[in-house]
C-alpha positions in Angstrom: -49.9 13.5 -12.7 -51.8 10.3 -12.2 -53.1 10.3 -15.8 -49.6 10.4 -17.2 -48.6 7.6 -14.8 -51.5 5.5 -16.1 -50.5 6.2 -19.7 -46.9 5.2 -18.9 -48.1 2.0 -17.3 -50.4 1.1 -20.2 -47.8 1.9 -22.8 -45.2 -0.3 -21.0 -47.7 -3.1 -20.6 -48.6 -2.9 -24.2 -44.9 -2.9 -25.3 -44.3 -6.0 -23.1 -47.1 -7.8 -24.9 -46.0 -6.6 -28.3 -42.4 -7.7 -27.6 -43.7 -11.3 -27.6 -45.4 -10.9 -31.0 -43.5 -8.1 -32.9 -40.4 -6.7 -31.2 -40.0 -4.0 -33.8 -43.5 -2.7 -33.1 -42.7 -2.7 -29.4 -39.5 -0.8 -30.0 -41.4 1.8 -32.0 -44.0 2.2 -29.2 -41.2 2.6 -26.7 -39.5 5.2 -28.8 -42.7 7.2 -28.8 -43.3 7.1 -25.0 -39.6 7.1 -23.9 -39.3 11.0 -23.7 -42.5 11.3 -21.6 -41.5 8.4 -19.3 -37.9 9.7 -18.9 -39.3 13.2 -18.2 -42.2 12.5 -15.9 -42.4 8.8 -15.2 -41.9 7.1 -11.9 -38.6 5.5 -11.1 -40.3 2.1 -11.5 -41.6 3.1 -15.0 -38.1 4.3 -16.0 -36.5 1.0 -14.9 -39.3 -1.0 -16.7 -38.6 1.1 -19.8 -34.9 0.4 -19.7 -35.6 -3.3 -19.3 -38.1 -3.5 -22.2 -35.8 -1.3 -24.3 -32.9 -3.7 -23.9 -35.2 -6.7 -24.6 -36.5 -5.1 -27.8 -32.9 -4.3 -29.0 -31.8 -7.8 -28.2 -34.7 -9.2 -30.2 -33.9 -7.0 -33.1 -30.4 -8.5 -33.4 -29.8 -10.9 -36.3 -30.3 -14.6 -35.4 -27.3 -16.3 -33.9 -26.3 -19.9 -33.3 -24.0 -21.6 -30.8 -21.3 -21.7 -33.5 -21.7 -18.0 -34.2 -22.8 -16.3 -31.0 -23.4 -12.5 -30.8 -20.3 -10.4 -30.0 -19.9 -8.2 -27.0 -19.7 -5.2 -29.4 -23.2 -5.8 -30.5 -24.5 -5.7 -26.9 -22.3 -3.2 -25.1 -23.5 -0.1 -27.0 -27.1 0.0 -25.7 -28.3 -3.3 -24.4 -26.0 -4.0 -21.5 -26.0 -0.3 -20.3 -29.8 -0.3 -20.4 -29.9 -3.5 -18.4 -27.5 -2.0 -15.8 -29.7 1.2 -15.6 -32.8 -0.9 -15.1 -31.0 -3.0 -12.4 -30.0 0.2 -10.6 -33.6 1.5 -10.8 -35.1 -1.8 -9.4 -32.4 -1.9 -6.7 -33.0 1.6 -5.6 -36.7 0.7 -5.2 -36.0 -2.6 -3.6 -37.9 -4.4 -6.4 -36.0 -7.7 -5.8 -38.3 -9.8 -7.9 -37.8 -7.6 -11.0 -34.0 -7.4 -10.2 -33.9 -11.2 -10.1 -35.6 -11.5 -13.4 -33.3 -9.0 -15.0 -30.2 -10.8 -13.6 -31.5 -14.1 -14.9 -32.0 -12.5 -18.3 -28.5 -10.9 -18.3 -26.9 -14.2 -17.1 -28.4 -15.9 -20.2 -27.0 -13.1 -22.4 -23.5 -13.7 -21.0 -23.9 -17.4 -21.4 -24.7 -16.8 -25.1 -21.5 -14.7 -25.3 -19.5 -17.5 -23.7 -18.5 -15.1 -20.9 -18.9 -17.7 -18.2 -17.3 -15.5 -15.4 -19.9 -12.8 -16.0 -22.7 -15.4 -16.2 -21.6 -16.9 -12.9 -21.4 -13.5 -11.3 -24.9 -12.6 -12.4 -26.2 -16.1 -11.4 -24.9 -15.5 -7.9 -26.5 -12.0 -7.8 -29.7 -13.7 -9.1 -29.6 -16.1 -6.1 -29.1 -13.2 -3.7 -32.0 -11.3 -5.3 -34.3 -14.3 -5.1 -33.4 -14.6 -1.4 -34.0 -10.9 -0.8 -37.4 -11.2 -2.6 -38.4 -14.1 -0.4 -37.3 -12.2 2.7 -39.2 -9.1 1.7 -42.4 -11.2 1.0 -42.1 -12.7 4.5 -41.9 -9.4 6.3 -45.2 -8.2 7.9 -46.7 -5.2 6.2 -48.2 -3.3 9.2 -50.8 -0.7 9.0 -51.1 3.1 9.3 -52.4 2.8 12.8 -49.2 1.0 13.9 -47.3 4.2 13.3 -49.3 6.3 15.7 -47.6 5.0 18.7 -44.5 6.8 20.2 -41.1 5.9 18.7 -42.7 3.7 16.0 -41.8 6.1 13.2 -38.2 6.3 14.4 -38.0 2.5 14.5 -39.5 2.3 11.0 -37.0 4.9 9.7 -34.1 2.9 11.2 -35.5 -0.3 9.6 -35.7 1.5 6.2 -32.1 2.7 6.6 -31.0 -0.9 7.3 -32.9 -2.2 4.3 -31.3 0.5 2.1 -27.8 -0.5 3.3 -28.6 -4.2 2.6 -29.9 -3.4 -0.9 -26.8 -1.3 -1.6 -24.5 -4.1 -0.5 -26.5 -6.8 -2.3 -26.0 -5.3 -5.8 -23.5 -2.5 -4.9 -20.4 -4.2 -6.3 -22.2 -5.1 -9.5 -22.0 -1.5 -10.9 -18.3 -1.2 -10.0 -17.6 -4.5 -11.8 -19.5 -3.4 -14.9 -17.7 0.0 -14.9 -14.3 -1.7 -15.0 -15.2 -4.0 -17.9 
């Protein structure tokens, strides 16, 4: 329902603010709302939840320095899979701005791990996501009346299929690369 969607949006927004001040408190809030969002939240809310979840878990890690960076073991159990799930969600919805932010965040994580190949791969995907976001922002929106003319709906569906194929090719290889690692 719209009320549960509003509750999910508010909880995720609050968790995002709490993350800046008290990551443990944000994680506690996310633990409370996670079942509801996973059960009945929108795909966007689920992707947001996965992103915030990974950021909270990352903030909960002990402090590290350049001399003693975190290990991949600390990150591969929950943090990196949650980021991949969020990326898949944002990609499916064509939320290129959110995908770009996530890829930037993940590239920084890989930089901290001294995994420069993964960092460079995510940096390249970030550049593609930024370009896709700029292209999406430049496309005209149209109006409902535009779809009343003959063959406009078919043309729109063809355009959506093309955009889906572009989005799949934009990030499609990323999931396969992660699965092999």
